[in-house]
C-alpha positions in Angstrom: 7.8 40.9 -30.2 8.8 37.8 -32.4 9.8 34.7 -30.3 12.1 32.3 -32.0 10.6 28.9 -33.5 12.4 26.8 -31.0 11.4 28.6 -27.6 8.8 26.8 -25.6 4.8 27.4 -26.1 3.0 29.3 -23.1 0.0 27.5 -22.4 -3.1 28.6 -23.1 -4.9 27.5 -20.1 -4.0 26.4 -16.3 -6.3 23.8 -14.5 -6.2 24.0 -11.0 -8.3 22.8 -8.0 -8.6 24.6 -4.9 -11.2 25.9 -2.5 -14.0 28.5 -3.7 -16.6 29.6 -1.2 -20.0 29.3 -2.5 -23.5 30.2 -0.9 -25.6 27.3 -0.5 -29.4 28.2 -0.9 -31.2 25.4 0.6 -35.0 25.4 -0.6 -38.0 24.6 1.4 -40.2 25.9 -1.2 -40.4 26.4 -4.9 -43.1 29.4 -4.7 -41.2 32.7 -6.5 -42.8 35.2 -4.5 -42.2 33.6 -1.1 -38.5 32.9 -2.5 -38.0 36.6 -3.7 -40.0 38.5 -0.6 -37.3 36.0 1.5 -34.2 36.7 0.0 -34.9 40.5 -0.8 -35.7 40.9 2.5 -32.4 38.9 3.5 -30.2 40.9 1.0 -31.3 44.4 2.1 -29.2 44.5 5.0 -26.2 43.8 2.7 -27.1 44.7 -0.9 -23.4 44.5 -2.1 -22.1 41.7 -0.3 -24.7 39.7 -1.9 -24.6 41.5 -5.5 -23.6 38.8 -8.3 -22.6 36.3 -5.3 -22.4 32.4 -7.0 -25.3 30.6 -6.0 -25.3 26.5 -5.5 -29.4 25.2 -4.8 -29.9 22.8 -2.3 -33.2 21.0 -3.0 -33.0 18.5 -0.8 -35.4 19.8 1.7 -38.3 19.6 -0.8 -40.8 17.6 -0.3 -40.8 16.4 -4.1 -38.7 17.0 -7.3 -39.4 20.2 -8.7 -40.2 20.3 -12.5 -37.7 22.0 -15.2 -40.0 25.1 -15.6 -40.3 25.3 -11.5 -36.8 25.5 -10.9 -36.2 28.1 -14.0 -38.5 30.0 -12.1 -36.5 29.8 -9.0 -33.2 30.6 -11.0 -35.0 33.7 -12.5 -36.0 35.1 -8.8 -32.6 34.2 -7.1 -31.1 36.5 -10.1 -33.7 38.8 -9.8 -32.6 39.1 -5.9 -29.2 40.0 -7.1 -27.6 36.8 -7.0 -26.3 33.9 -9.8 -27.3 30.4 -9.7 -24.3 28.4 -10.5 -25.5 25.1 -10.1 -27.3 22.4 -8.0 -26.5 20.3 -5.0 -25.6 16.5 -5.1 -29.2 14.5 -4.5 -30.1 11.8 -6.8 -31.0 11.4 -9.9 -33.6 13.7 -10.1 -31.0 16.1 -9.5 -28.6 15.0 -12.0 -31.2 15.0 -14.4 -32.4 19.0 -13.8 -28.8 20.1 -13.9 -28.6 17.8 -17.5 -31.4 19.8 -18.6 -30.5 23.4 -17.1 -26.8 22.6 -18.6 -25.3 23.1 -14.9 -22.8 21.3 -12.8 -23.5 19.3 -9.7 -21.6 19.9 -6.4 -20.5 17.0 -4.5 -19.9 17.5 -0.8 -21.8 20.9 -0.4 -24.0 19.9 2.1 -23.4 17.9 5.3 -25.1 14.2 4.8 -28.3 13.9 6.8 -27.2 11.4 9.8 -29.5 10.7 12.3 -28.5 12.5 15.8 -27.6 9.6 18.0 -30.3 10.0 21.1 -27.9 9.9 24.3 -29.9 9.0 27.7 -29.9 11.6 30.5 -27.5 10.6 33.5 -27.5 12.6 36.5 -24.4 13.8 36.9 -22.5 12.9 40.3 -22.2 15.9 42.4 -18.7 17.3 42.1 -16.1 16.5 45.1 -15.4 19.7 47.2 -11.5 20.9 46.4 -9.2 20.1 49.0 -7.3 22.5 48.4 -8.4 26.3 47.8 -8.1 27.9 43.9 -5.3 29.8 42.8 -6.0 32.3 40.1 -3.5 34.1 38.1 -4.5 37.9 37.5 -1.4 39.1 35.5 -0.6 38.4 31.7 1.6 35.5 30.8 3.7 36.1 28.4 5.5 33.7 25.6 7.4 30.8 27.2 7.2 32.7 30.9 6.3 29.7 33.2 3.4 30.3 35.9 4.4 28.2 39.3 2.3 27.8 42.6 3.2 26.5 45.8 0.6 23.9 46.9 0.2 24.1 51.0 0.3 20.5 52.0 
């Protein structure tokens, strides 16, 4: 169907921002055999759930940044396990360099910042005071808008 020349032109694309669920795969090793064994074991319980699932690789738990060849091997292992590596979690200059070399995005705000856990001293709790009145309990369901009233004997 032909449109008149003065008709508004439709946009070719629409750019939108939104929440996207993304699996985070935090690597503790770059040994391809160990990674493949663990991923296939975990995905075997729900194979269709993990099939073609987008995965963000988090390298923050590794002792040293992996080389380009090592991370390419990990990406291949993740693919063999049925998932697709779509980017790296933010982690500094080495991650940015790897992401540029792999032509992958770096996802920010993908993991909680590593904040030190505050040490709270253990304090002995004071014994709970004995209730002055016996407790009363409502045993029937309470509907929306309904009030429960308990008369207190003094």
